[in-house]
Biopython code that builds the backbone (N, CA, C, O; Angstrom):
import numpy as np
from Bio.PDB.StructureBuilder import StructureBuilder

atoms = [
    (1, "MET", "N", (112.137, 79.475, 80.014)),
    (1, "MET", "CA", (111.228, 79.150, 81.094)),
    (1, "MET", "C", (111.603, 77.775, 81.639)),
    (1, "MET", "O", (111.779, 76.826, 80.875)),
    (2, "ARG", "N", (111.724, 77.672, 82.950)),
    (2, "ARG", "CA", (112.081, 76.408, 83.570)),
    (2, "ARG", "C", (110.884, 75.442, 83.539)),
    (2, "ARG", "O", (109.729, 75.861, 83.464)),
    (3, "CYS", "N", (111.193, 74.145, 83.600)),
    (3, "CYS", "CA", (110.145, 73.116, 83.548)),
    (3, "CYS", "C", (109.140, 73.291, 84.679)),
    (3, "CYS", "O", (107.940, 73.111, 84.470)),
    (4, "SER", "N", (109.606, 73.637, 85.866)),
    (4, "SER", "CA", (108.675, 73.806, 86.985)),
    (4, "SER", "C", (107.715, 74.963, 86.727)),
    (4, "SER", "O", (106.548, 74.898, 87.111)),
    (5, "GLU", "N", (108.208, 76.039, 86.067)),
    (5, "GLU", "CA", (107.332, 77.150, 85.721)),
    (5, "GLU", "C", (106.308, 76.727, 84.678)),
    (5, "GLU", "O", (105.145, 77.122, 84.754)),
    (6, "THR", "N", (106.729, 75.930, 83.711)),
    (6, "THR", "CA", (105.808, 75.446, 82.685)),
    (6, "THR", "C", (104.702, 74.617, 83.316)),
    (6, "THR", "O", (103.533, 74.785, 82.968)),
    (7, "GLY", "N", (105.049, 73.728, 84.235)),
    (7, "GLY", "CA", (104.051, 72.922, 84.928)),
    (7, "GLY", "C", (103.107, 73.784, 85.753)),
    (7, "GLY", "O", (101.905, 73.526, 85.805)),
    (8, "GLU", "N", (103.657, 74.808, 86.397)),
    (8, "GLU", "CA", (102.822, 75.707, 87.192)),
    (8, "GLU", "C", (101.847, 76.456, 86.291)),
    (8, "GLU", "O", (100.675, 76.603, 86.638)),
    (9, "LEU", "N", (102.319, 76.933, 85.134)),
    (9, "LEU", "CA", (101.442, 77.650, 84.213)),
    (9, "LEU", "C", (100.326, 76.750, 83.693)),
    (9, "LEU", "O", (99.178, 77.183, 83.595)),
    (10, "LYS", "N", (100.650, 75.508, 83.359)),
    (10, "LYS", "CA", (99.608, 74.572, 82.921)),
    (10, "LYS", "C", (98.546, 74.407, 83.999)),
    (10, "LYS", "O", (97.351, 74.375, 83.705)),
    (11, "ASN", "N", (98.986, 74.303, 85.237)),
    (11, "ASN", "CA", (98.061, 74.156, 86.361)),
    (11, "ASN", "C", (97.194, 75.411, 86.517)),
    (11, "ASN", "O", (95.991, 75.307, 86.758)),
    (12, "ILE", "N", (97.796, 76.585, 86.381)),
    (12, "ILE", "CA", (97.047, 77.842, 86.487)),
    (12, "ILE", "C", (96.010, 77.931, 85.370)),
    (12, "ILE", "O", (94.851, 78.256, 85.626)),
    (13, "TYR", "N", (96.420, 77.645, 84.133)),
    (13, "TYR", "CA", (95.487, 77.732, 83.005)),
    (13, "TYR", "C", (94.374, 76.688, 83.108)),
    (13, "TYR", "O", (93.245, 76.954, 82.696)),
    (14, "LEU", "N", (94.669, 75.520, 83.646)),
    (14, "LEU", "CA", (93.643, 74.500, 83.854)),
    (14, "LEU", "C", (92.595, 75.004, 84.836)),
    (14, "LEU", "O", (91.396, 74.840, 84.611)),
    (15, "LYS", "N", (93.045, 75.616, 85.920)),
    (15, "LYS", "CA", (92.106, 76.176, 86.901)),
    (15, "LYS", "C", (91.294, 77.307, 86.289)),
    (15, "LYS", "O", (90.102, 77.440, 86.564)),
    (16, "LEU", "N", (91.938, 78.125, 85.456)),
    (16, "LEU", "CA", (91.214, 79.181, 84.758)),
    (16, "LEU", "C", (90.106, 78.577, 83.897)),
    (16, "LEU", "O", (88.990, 79.096, 83.869)),
    (17, "ASP", "N", (90.407, 77.486, 83.196)),
    (17, "ASP", "CA", (89.392, 76.826, 82.374)),
    (17, "ASP", "C", (88.177, 76.416, 83.206)),
    (17, "ASP", "O", (87.036, 76.622, 82.790)),
    (18, "PHE", "N", (88.422, 75.846, 84.363)),
    (18, "PHE", "CA", (87.321, 75.359, 85.199)),
    (18, "PHE", "C", (86.529, 76.482, 85.865)),
    (18, "PHE", "O", (85.317, 76.355, 86.041)),
    (19, "PHE", "N", (87.183, 77.568, 86.234)),
    (19, "PHE", "CA", (86.547, 78.616, 87.027)),
    (19, "PHE", "C", (86.336, 79.914, 86.263)),
    (19, "PHE", "O", (85.980, 80.922, 86.873)),
    (20, "HIS", "N", (86.542, 79.926, 84.947)),
    (20, "HIS", "CA", (86.608, 81.160, 84.168)),
    (20, "HIS", "C", (85.404, 82.083, 84.320)),
    (20, "HIS", "O", (85.563, 83.296, 84.182)),
    (21, "SER", "N", (84.233, 81.578, 84.592)),
    (21, "SER", "CA", (83.052, 82.451, 84.701)),
    (21, "SER", "C", (82.415, 82.412, 86.089)),
    (21, "SER", "O", (81.229, 82.710, 86.233)),
    (22, "ILE", "N", (83.178, 82.055, 87.092)),
    (22, "ILE", "CA", (82.633, 81.882, 88.443)),
    (22, "ILE", "C", (82.012, 83.167, 88.995)),
    (22, "ILE", "O", (81.075, 83.105, 89.791)),
    (23, "TYR", "N", (82.523, 84.327, 88.582)),
    (23, "TYR", "CA", (81.964, 85.606, 89.037)),
    (23, "TYR", "C", (81.002, 86.214, 88.018)),
    (23, "TYR", "O", (80.525, 87.333, 88.209)),
    (24, "GLY", "N", (80.713, 85.486, 86.940)),
    (24, "GLY", "CA", (79.899, 86.019, 85.854)),
    (24, "GLY", "C", (80.792, 86.746, 84.867)),
    (24, "GLY", "O", (81.865, 87.226, 85.233)),
    (25, "THR", "N", (80.360, 86.830, 83.629)),
    (25, "THR", "CA", (81.120, 87.530, 82.594)),
    (25, "THR", "C", (80.184, 88.484, 81.866)),
    (25, "THR", "O", (79.004, 88.593, 82.198)),
    (26, "GLN", "N", (80.722, 89.164, 80.881)),
    (26, "GLN", "CA", (79.921, 90.105, 80.108)),
    (26, "GLN", "C", (78.726, 89.398, 79.463)),
    (26, "GLN", "O", (77.652, 89.989, 79.346)),
    (27, "ARG", "N", (78.897, 88.163, 79.051)),
    (27, "ARG", "CA", (77.805, 87.431, 78.387)),
    (27, "ARG", "C", (77.109, 86.438, 79.294)),
    (27, "ARG", "O", (75.951, 86.100, 79.049)),
    (28, "PHE", "N", (77.767, 85.964, 80.322)),
    (28, "PHE", "CA", (77.174, 84.955, 81.200)),
    (28, "PHE", "C", (76.883, 85.560, 82.566)),
    (28, "PHE", "O", (77.791, 85.950, 83.299)),
    (29, "GLN", "N", (75.602, 85.628, 82.887)),
    (29, "GLN", "CA", (75.192, 86.152, 84.182)),
    (29, "GLN", "C", (74.293, 85.153, 84.918)),
    (29, "GLN", "O", (73.521, 85.531, 85.799)),
    (30, "GLY", "N", (74.406, 83.870, 84.542)),
    (30, "GLY", "CA", (73.633, 82.829, 85.211)),
    (30, "GLY", "C", (74.153, 82.637, 86.622)),
    (30, "GLY", "O", (74.298, 83.606, 87.367)),
    (31, "PHE", "N", (74.431, 81.421, 86.990)),
    (31, "PHE", "CA", (74.996, 81.164, 88.314)),
    (31, "PHE", "C", (76.344, 81.853, 88.420)),
    (31, "PHE", "O", (77.219, 81.674, 87.573)),
    (32, "LYS", "N", (76.497, 82.638, 89.466)),
    (32, "LYS", "CA", (77.777, 83.306, 89.693)),
    (32, "LYS", "C", (77.926, 83.596, 91.172)),
    (32, "LYS", "O", (76.949, 83.699, 91.913)),
    (33, "LEU", "N", (79.177, 83.724, 91.578)),
    (33, "LEU", "CA", (79.478, 84.093, 92.950)),
    (33, "LEU", "C", (79.792, 85.583, 93.012)),
    (33, "LEU", "O", (80.244, 86.177, 92.033)),
    (34, "SER", "N", (79.550, 86.167, 94.158)),
    (34, "SER", "CA", (79.876, 87.562, 94.389)),
    (34, "SER", "C", (81.389, 87.743, 94.451)),
    (34, "SER", "O", (82.115, 86.820, 94.821)),
    (35, "PHE", "N", (81.860, 88.932, 94.088)),
    (35, "PHE", "CA", (83.279, 89.231, 94.216)),
    (35, "PHE", "C", (83.726, 89.176, 95.679)),
    (35, "PHE", "O", (84.923, 89.101, 95.956)),
    (36, "LYS", "N", (82.787, 89.213, 96.603)),
    (36, "LYS", "CA", (83.113, 89.062, 98.023)),
    (36, "LYS", "C", (83.674, 87.673, 98.315)),
    (36, "LYS", "O", (84.305, 87.462, 99.350)),
    (37, "CYS", "N", (83.448, 86.735, 97.411)),
    (37, "CYS", "CA", (83.949, 85.360, 97.570)),
    (37, "CYS", "C", (85.377, 85.196, 97.057)),
    (37, "CYS", "O", (85.922, 84.093, 97.096)),
    (38, "ARG", "N", (85.978, 86.260, 96.586)),
    (38, "ARG", "CA", (87.333, 86.151, 96.024)),
    (38, "ARG", "C", (88.325, 85.504, 96.989)),
    (38, "ARG", "O", (89.107, 84.655, 96.560)),
    (39, "PRO", "N", (88.327, 85.868, 98.271)),
    (39, "PRO", "CA", (89.291, 85.218, 99.170)),
    (39, "PRO", "C", (89.116, 83.694, 99.238)),
    (39, "PRO", "O", (90.102, 82.958, 99.284)),
    (40, "ALA", "N", (87.881, 83.230, 99.245)),
    (40, "ALA", "CA", (87.633, 81.779, 99.307)),
    (40, "ALA", "C", (88.077, 81.097, 98.009)),
    (40, "ALA", "O", (88.675, 80.021, 98.046)),
    (41, "ILE", "N", (87.787, 81.716, 96.872)),
    (41, "ILE", "CA", (88.208, 81.150, 95.589)),
    (41, "ILE", "C", (89.730, 81.180, 95.488)),
    (41, "ILE", "O", (90.337, 80.232, 94.989)),
    (42, "ARG", "N", (90.345, 82.256, 95.955)),
    (42, "ARG", "CA", (91.812, 82.367, 95.952)),
    (42, "ARG", "C", (92.424, 81.248, 96.784)),
    (42, "ARG", "O", (93.426, 80.650, 96.392)),
    (43, "GLU", "N", (91.823, 80.971, 97.927)),
    (43, "GLU", "CA", (92.307, 79.889, 98.797)),
    (43, "GLU", "C", (92.152, 78.532, 98.099)),
    (43, "GLU", "O", (93.009, 77.660, 98.242)),
    (44, "LEU", "N", (91.079, 78.359, 97.359)),
    (44, "LEU", "CA", (90.785, 77.099, 96.689)),
    (44, "LEU", "C", (91.716, 76.829, 95.496)),
    (44, "LEU", "O", (92.235, 75.723, 95.350)),
    (45, "ILE", "N", (91.924, 77.847, 94.644)),
    (45, "ILE", "CA", (92.659, 77.605, 93.400)),
    (45, "ILE", "C", (94.018, 78.302, 93.336)),
    (45, "ILE", "O", (94.780, 78.068, 92.397)),
    (46, "GLY", "N", (94.333, 79.137, 94.298)),
    (46, "GLY", "CA", (95.606, 79.852, 94.308)),
    (46, "GLY", "C", (95.447, 81.277, 93.804)),
    (46, "GLY", "O", (94.539, 81.580, 93.030)),
    (47, "ALA", "N", (96.344, 82.145, 94.256)),
    (47, "ALA", "CA", (96.247, 83.575, 93.955)),
    (47, "ALA", "C", (96.409, 83.882, 92.460)),
    (47, "ALA", "O", (95.676, 84.709, 91.919)),
    (48, "LYS", "N", (97.354, 83.228, 91.798)),
    (48, "LYS", "CA", (97.595, 83.517, 90.374)),
    (48, "LYS", "C", (96.407, 83.109, 89.513)),
    (48, "LYS", "O", (95.980, 83.863, 88.639)),
    (49, "ALA", "N", (95.879, 81.924, 89.761)),
    (49, "ALA", "CA", (94.729, 81.450, 88.979)),
    (49, "ALA", "C", (93.499, 82.309, 89.264)),
    (49, "ALA", "O", (92.741, 82.637, 88.351)),
    (50, "GLU", "N", (93.305, 82.671, 90.525)),
    (50, "GLU", "CA", (92.128, 83.484, 90.868)),
    (50, "GLU", "C", (92.206, 84.850, 90.211)),
    (50, "GLU", "O", (91.190, 85.371, 89.752)),
    (51, "ARG", "N", (93.396, 85.441, 90.157)),
    (51, "ARG", "CA", (93.530, 86.755, 89.510)),
    (51, "ARG", "C", (93.151, 86.656, 88.034)),
    (51, "ARG", "O", (92.471, 87.540, 87.513)),
    (52, "LEU", "N", (93.583, 85.589, 87.351)),
    (52, "LEU", "CA", (93.195, 85.409, 85.946)),
    (52, "LEU", "C", (91.685, 85.232, 85.804)),
    (52, "LEU", "O", (91.072, 85.789, 84.893)),
    (53, "VAL", "N", (91.093, 84.459, 86.700)),
    (53, "VAL", "CA", (89.636, 84.269, 86.687)),
    (53, "VAL", "C", (88.945, 85.612, 86.867)),
    (53, "VAL", "O", (88.010, 85.936, 86.135)),
    (54, "TRP", "N", (89.400, 86.392, 87.839)),
    (54, "TRP", "CA", (88.806, 87.701, 88.116)),
    (54, "TRP", "C", (88.920, 88.606, 86.888)),
    (54, "TRP", "O", (87.948, 89.253, 86.500)),
    (55, "ILE", "N", (90.113, 88.650, 86.277)),
    (55, "ILE", "CA", (90.297, 89.477, 85.078)),
    (55, "ILE", "C", (89.330, 89.032, 83.987)),
    (55, "ILE", "O", (88.676, 89.862, 83.355)),
    (56, "PHE", "N", (89.241, 87.727, 83.768)),
    (56, "PHE", "CA", (88.352, 87.204, 82.733)),
    (56, "PHE", "C", (86.904, 87.635, 82.997)),
    (56, "PHE", "O", (86.171, 87.968, 82.067)),
    (57, "CYS", "N", (86.506, 87.624, 84.258)),
    (57, "CYS", "CA", (85.118, 87.936, 84.604)),
    (57, "CYS", "C", (84.792, 89.432, 84.539)),
    (57, "CYS", "O", (83.664, 89.792, 84.200)),
    (58, "VAL", "N", (85.736, 90.298, 84.851)),
    (58, "VAL", "CA", (85.440, 91.735, 84.859)),
    (58, "VAL", "C", (85.655, 92.400, 83.506)),
    (58, "VAL", "O", (85.265, 93.552, 83.317)),
    (59, "THR", "N", (86.258, 91.705, 82.580)),
    (59, "THR", "CA", (86.717, 92.280, 81.323)),
    (59, "THR", "C", (85.601, 92.764, 80.411)),
    (59, "THR", "O", (84.589, 92.091, 80.220)),
    (60, "ASP", "N", (85.816, 93.954, 79.854)),
    (60, "ASP", "CA", (85.019, 94.441, 78.730)),
    (60, "ASP", "C", (85.672, 93.845, 77.490)),
    (60, "ASP", "O", (86.767, 94.256, 77.106)),
    (61, "ARG", "N", (85.014, 92.886, 76.867)),
    (61, "ARG", "CA", (85.623, 92.111, 75.785)),
    (61, "ARG", "C", (86.074, 92.976, 74.605)),
    (61, "ARG", "O", (87.032, 92.623, 73.919)),
    (62, "ILE", "N", (85.413, 94.080, 74.363)),
    (62, "ILE", "CA", (85.821, 94.951, 73.254)),
    (62, "ILE", "C", (87.239, 95.457, 73.479)),
    (62, "ILE", "O", (88.024, 95.535, 72.535)),
    (63, "THR", "N", (87.579, 95.806, 74.731)),
    (63, "THR", "CA", (88.929, 96.309, 74.994)),
    (63, "THR", "C", (89.965, 95.199, 74.809)),
    (63, "THR", "O", (91.098, 95.473, 74.411)),
    (64, "VAL", "N", (89.591, 93.959, 75.091)),
    (64, "VAL", "CA", (90.505, 92.838, 74.840)),
    (64, "VAL", "C", (90.722, 92.684, 73.341)),
    (64, "VAL", "O", (91.859, 92.538, 72.892)),
    (65, "ASP", "N", (89.649, 92.716, 72.568)),
    (65, "ASP", "CA", (89.768, 92.591, 71.112)),
    (65, "ASP", "C", (90.653, 93.690, 70.536)),
    (65, "ASP", "O", (91.477, 93.431, 69.659)),
    (66, "GLN", "N", (90.484, 94.922, 71.029)),
    (66, "GLN", "CA", (91.301, 96.037, 70.546)),
    (66, "GLN", "C", (92.773, 95.825, 70.888)),
    (66, "GLN", "O", (93.648, 96.067, 70.057)),
    (67, "LEU", "N", (93.044, 95.374, 72.105)),
    (67, "LEU", "CA", (94.425, 95.149, 72.520)),
    (67, "LEU", "C", (95.049, 93.987, 71.750)),
    (67, "LEU", "O", (96.221, 94.050, 71.378)),
    (68, "VAL", "N", (94.283, 92.936, 71.510)),
    (68, "VAL", "CA", (94.796, 91.811, 70.724)),
    (68, "VAL", "C", (95.163, 92.285, 69.322)),
    (68, "VAL", "O", (96.198, 91.886, 68.788)),
    (69, "GLU", "N", (94.331, 93.130, 68.721)),
    (69, "GLU", "CA", (94.617, 93.648, 67.384)),
    (69, "GLU", "C", (95.888, 94.497, 67.392)),
    (69, "GLU", "O", (96.737, 94.353, 66.512)),
    (70, "GLN", "N", (96.019, 95.381, 68.384)),
    (70, "GLN", "CA", (97.235, 96.204, 68.494)),
    (70, "GLN", "C", (98.461, 95.314, 68.681)),
    (70, "GLN", "O", (99.498, 95.527, 68.053)),
    (71, "PHE", "N", (98.327, 94.324, 69.545)),
    (71, "PHE", "CA", (99.425, 93.416, 69.840)),
    (71, "PHE", "C", (99.809, 92.647, 68.579)),
    (71, "PHE", "O", (100.991, 92.503, 68.265)),
    (72, "HIS", "N", (98.803, 92.158, 67.863)),
    (72, "HIS", "CA", (99.052, 91.401, 66.630)),
    (72, "HIS", "C", (99.810, 92.253, 65.616)),
    (72, "HIS", "O", (100.781, 91.794, 65.014)),
    (73, "GLN", "N", (99.369, 93.477, 65.434)),
    (73, "GLN", "CA", (100.022, 94.353, 64.463)),
    (73, "GLN", "C", (101.458, 94.650, 64.867)),
    (73, "GLN", "O", (102.346, 94.694, 64.015)),
    (74, "HIS", "N", (101.691, 94.852, 66.142)),
    (74, "HIS", "CA", (103.024, 95.211, 66.607)),
    (74, "HIS", "C", (103.948, 93.998, 66.706)),
    (74, "HIS", "O", (105.094, 94.040, 66.260)),
    (75, "TYR", "N", (103.441, 92.933, 67.289)),
    (75, "TYR", "CA", (104.278, 91.786, 67.639)),
    (75, "TYR", "C", (104.344, 90.749, 66.522)),
    (75, "TYR", "O", (105.427, 90.301, 66.145)),
    (76, "CYS", "N", (103.199, 90.378, 66.003)),
    (76, "CYS", "CA", (103.150, 89.278, 65.037)),
    (76, "CYS", "C", (103.577, 89.711, 63.629)),
    (76, "CYS", "O", (104.043, 88.882, 62.848)),
    (77, "LEU", "N", (103.427, 90.964, 63.307)),
    (77, "LEU", "CA", (103.774, 91.431, 61.966)),
    (77, "LEU", "C", (105.148, 92.095, 61.916)),
    (77, "LEU", "O", (105.515, 92.722, 60.922)),
    (78, "SER", "N", (105.903, 91.943, 63.012)),
    (78, "SER", "CA", (107.257, 92.504, 63.041)),
    (78, "SER", "C", (108.165, 91.541, 63.797)),
    (78, "SER", "O", (107.731, 90.464, 64.208)),
    (79, "ASP", "N", (109.396, 91.920, 63.975)),
    (79, "ASP", "CA", (110.349, 91.094, 64.717)),
    (79, "ASP", "C", (110.392, 91.482, 66.193)),
    (79, "ASP", "O", (111.348, 91.133, 66.885)),
    (80, "SER", "N", (109.395, 92.186, 66.684)),
    (80, "SER", "CA", (109.392, 92.662, 68.062)),
    (80, "SER", "C", (109.086, 91.525, 69.030)),
    (80, "SER", "O", (108.460, 90.527, 68.671)),
    (81, "SER", "N", (109.537, 91.700, 70.249)),
    (81, "SER", "CA", (109.194, 90.760, 71.311)),
    (81, "SER", "C", (108.085, 91.360, 72.161)),
    (81, "SER", "O", (107.744, 92.532, 72.005)),
    (82, "VAL", "N", (107.526, 90.562, 73.055)),
    (82, "VAL", "CA", (106.463, 91.036, 73.948)),
    (82, "VAL", "C", (106.966, 92.218, 74.759)),
    (82, "VAL", "O", (106.224, 93.173, 74.987)),
    (83, "ASP", "N", (108.214, 92.165, 75.195)),
    (83, "ASP", "CA", (108.780, 93.243, 76.003)),
    (83, "ASP", "C", (108.925, 94.540, 75.220)),
    (83, "ASP", "O", (109.020, 95.609, 75.823)),
    (84, "ASP", "N", (108.943, 94.472, 73.880)),
    (84, "ASP", "CA", (109.096, 95.655, 73.040)),
    (84, "ASP", "C", (107.762, 96.305, 72.677)),
    (84, "ASP", "O", (107.732, 97.234, 71.871)),
    (85, "PHE", "N", (106.671, 95.836, 73.254)),
    (85, "PHE", "CA", (105.357, 96.329, 72.855)),
    (85, "PHE", "C", (105.261, 97.838, 73.045)),
    (85, "PHE", "O", (104.569, 98.511, 72.281)),
    (86, "GLY", "N", (105.942, 98.376, 74.045)),
    (86, "GLY", "CA", (106.055, 99.817, 74.176)),
    (86, "GLY", "C", (105.044, 100.477, 75.075)),
    (86, "GLY", "O", (105.241, 101.624, 75.478)),
    (87, "GLU", "N", (103.988, 99.805, 75.398)),
    (87, "GLU", "CA", (103.002, 100.376, 76.311)),
    (87, "GLU", "C", (102.502, 99.268, 77.213)),
    (87, "GLU", "O", (102.550, 98.093, 76.848)),
    (88, "PRO", "N", (102.018, 99.638, 78.395)),
    (88, "PRO", "CA", (101.509, 98.601, 79.293)),
    (88, "PRO", "C", (100.334, 97.865, 78.648)),
    (88, "PRO", "O", (99.515, 98.468, 77.954)),
    (89, "LEU", "N", (100.263, 96.586, 78.881)),
    (89, "LEU", "CA", (99.140, 95.798, 78.378)),
    (89, "LEU", "C", (97.992, 95.972, 79.365)),
    (89, "LEU", "O", (98.033, 95.464, 80.485)),
    (90, "ARG", "N", (96.974, 96.694, 78.931)),
    (90, "ARG", "CA", (95.851, 96.974, 79.830)),
    (90, "ARG", "C", (94.540, 96.945, 79.071)),
    (90, "ARG", "O", (94.467, 97.209, 77.871)),
    (91, "ILE", "N", (93.513, 96.612, 79.828)),
    (91, "ILE", "CA", (92.156, 96.564, 79.302)),
    (91, "ILE", "C", (91.262, 97.337, 80.265)),
    (91, "ILE", "O", (91.744, 97.913, 81.241)),
    (92, "ARG", "N", (89.972, 97.349, 79.992)),
    (92, "ARG", "CA", (89.002, 98.021, 80.867)),
    (92, "ARG", "C", (88.014, 96.989, 81.388)),
    (92, "ARG", "O", (87.766, 95.963, 80.755)),
    (93, "SER", "N", (87.462, 97.283, 82.548)),
    (93, "SER", "CA", (86.408, 96.417, 83.073)),
    (93, "SER", "C", (85.087, 96.752, 82.382)),
    (93, "SER", "O", (84.957, 97.763, 81.692)),
    (94, "ARG", "N", (84.122, 95.873, 82.591)),
    (94, "ARG", "CA", (82.793, 96.108, 82.036)),
    (94, "ARG", "C", (82.219, 97.412, 82.600)),
    (94, "ARG", "O", (82.499, 97.784, 83.740)),
    (95, "ILE", "N", (81.426, 98.088, 81.797)),
    (95, "ILE", "CA", (80.856, 99.384, 82.172)),
    (95, "ILE", "C", (80.081, 99.284, 83.478)),
    (95, "ILE", "O", (80.202, 100.159, 84.336)),
    (96, "GLU", "N", (79.287, 98.229, 83.641)),
    (96, "GLU", "CA", (78.465, 98.122, 84.859)),
    (96, "GLU", "C", (79.298, 97.911, 86.114)),
    (96, "GLU", "O", (78.787, 98.042, 87.226)),
    (97, "LEU", "N", (80.581, 97.584, 85.946)),
    (97, "LEU", "CA", (81.479, 97.426, 87.089)),
    (97, "LEU", "C", (82.321, 98.680, 87.325)),
    (97, "LEU", "O", (83.108, 98.727, 88.269)),
    (98, "GLY", "N", (82.161, 99.685, 86.482)),
    (98, "GLY", "CA", (82.858, 100.945, 86.686)),
    (98, "GLY", "C", (83.880, 101.301, 85.618)),
    (98, "GLY", "O", (84.490, 102.368, 85.682)),
    (99, "ASN", "N", (84.079, 100.427, 84.641)),
    (99, "ASN", "CA", (84.988, 100.680, 83.533)),
    (99, "ASN", "C", (86.387, 101.063, 84.007)),
    (99, "ASN", "O", (87.041, 101.913, 83.401)),
    (100, "PHE", "N", (86.844, 100.437, 85.086)),
    (100, "PHE", "CA", (88.171, 100.726, 85.617)),
    (100, "PHE", "C", (89.244, 100.027, 84.793)),
    (100, "PHE", "O", (88.972, 99.067, 84.071)),
    (101, "GLN", "N", (90.448, 100.522, 84.915)),
    (101, "GLN", "CA", (91.587, 99.977, 84.181)),
    (101, "GLN", "C", (92.086, 98.704, 84.851)),
    (101, "GLN", "O", (92.175, 98.628, 86.076)),
    (102, "VAL", "N", (92.410, 97.702, 84.031)),
    (102, "VAL", "CA", (92.999, 96.449, 84.512)),
    (102, "VAL", "C", (94.317, 96.256, 83.773)),
    (102, "VAL", "O", (94.338, 96.116, 82.550)),
    (103, "ASP", "N", (95.409, 96.251, 84.519)),
    (103, "ASP", "CA", (96.729, 96.038, 83.916)),
    (103, "ASP", "C", (97.109, 94.575, 84.035)),
    (103, "ASP", "O", (96.926, 93.959, 85.085)),
    (104, "PHE", "N", (97.639, 94.024, 82.958)),
    (104, "PHE", "CA", (98.221, 92.694, 83.026)),
    (104, "PHE", "C", (99.571, 92.841, 83.710)),
    (104, "PHE", "O", (100.423, 93.598, 83.243)),
    (105, "GLN", "N", (99.773, 92.132, 84.799)),
    (105, "GLN", "CA", (100.989, 92.281, 85.592)),
    (105, "GLN", "C", (102.125, 91.395, 85.112)),
    (105, "GLN", "O", (103.292, 91.684, 85.374)),
    (106, "THR", "N", (101.797, 90.332, 84.420)),
    (106, "THR", "CA", (102.823, 89.400, 83.954)),
    (106, "THR", "C", (102.486, 88.943, 82.542)),
    (106, "THR", "O", (101.355, 89.084, 82.078)),
    (107, "GLU", "N", (103.479, 88.398, 81.877)),
    (107, "GLU", "CA", (103.269, 87.897, 80.524)),
    (107, "GLU", "C", (102.275, 86.736, 80.513)),
    (107, "GLU", "O", (101.473, 86.623, 79.585)),
    (108, "TYR", "N", (102.316, 85.856, 81.548)),
    (108, "TYR", "CA", (101.398, 84.716, 81.544)),
    (108, "TYR", "C", (99.955, 85.175, 81.681)),
    (108, "TYR", "O", (99.052, 84.518, 81.162)),
    (109, "GLU", "N", (99.716, 86.297, 82.372)),
    (109, "GLU", "CA", (98.339, 86.817, 82.443)),
    (109, "GLU", "C", (97.865, 87.205, 81.056)),
    (109, "GLU", "O", (96.755, 86.856, 80.651)),
    (110, "TRP", "N", (98.701, 87.923, 80.331)),
    (110, "TRP", "CA", (98.342, 88.361, 78.978)),
    (110, "TRP", "C", (98.164, 87.170, 78.062)),
    (110, "TRP", "O", (97.185, 87.106, 77.318)),
    (111, "LEU", "N", (99.089, 86.226, 78.098)),
    (111, "LEU", "CA", (99.009, 85.079, 77.199)),
    (111, "LEU", "C", (97.760, 84.243, 77.437)),
    (111, "LEU", "O", (97.292, 83.562, 76.525)),
    (112, "GLY", "N", (97.217, 84.283, 78.643)),
    (112, "GLY", "CA", (95.974, 83.583, 78.931)),
    (112, "GLY", "C", (94.782, 84.132, 78.184)),
    (112, "GLY", "O", (93.747, 83.470, 78.106)),
    (113, "PHE", "N", (94.902, 85.346, 77.624)),
    (113, "PHE", "CA", (93.804, 85.963, 76.921)),
    (113, "PHE", "C", (93.922, 85.926, 75.401)),
    (113, "PHE", "O", (92.980, 86.270, 74.687)),
    (114, "LEU", "N", (95.059, 85.514, 74.925)),
    (114, "LEU", "CA", (95.232, 85.456, 73.470)),
    (114, "LEU", "C", (94.442, 84.293, 72.890)),
    (114, "LEU", "O", (94.432, 83.198, 73.451)),
    (115, "PRO", "N", (93.772, 84.538, 71.751)),
    (115, "PRO", "CA", (92.986, 83.465, 71.133)),
    (115, "PRO", "C", (93.867, 82.388, 70.526)),
    (115, "PRO", "O", (93.358, 81.416, 69.968)),
]
sb = StructureBuilder()
sb.init_structure("model")
sb.init_model(0)
sb.init_chain("A")
sb.init_seg("    ")
for serial, (resi, resn, name, xyz) in enumerate(atoms, 1):
    if name == "N":
        sb.init_residue(resn, " ", resi, " ")
    sb.init_atom(name, np.array(xyz, "f"), 0.0, 1.0, " ", f" {name:<3s}", serial, name[0])
structure = sb.get_structure()
């Protein structure tokens, strides 16, 4: 990974930290913005950071926990790389949002969710 990419990722993850629950999450439904505000948030923090924020907010946490466990068993307990995982890294949205499939499009999206 080039230094400029590393700096960009740090910036994206920092924005994710600040805006992680802006649309509400499975546990936090206090102050939140409507998903209709996505274009404005995207303009404010950038498309990559906003997509991570959106994923974080729509996520059914149980599906993340299940995927982390599968990933851990496959990747951490063997000599496999992330690219060798063998199946797309995907989770589901919260039931009240329709339980739709959310695919991680890049490795940095997935790594943003690892504990």
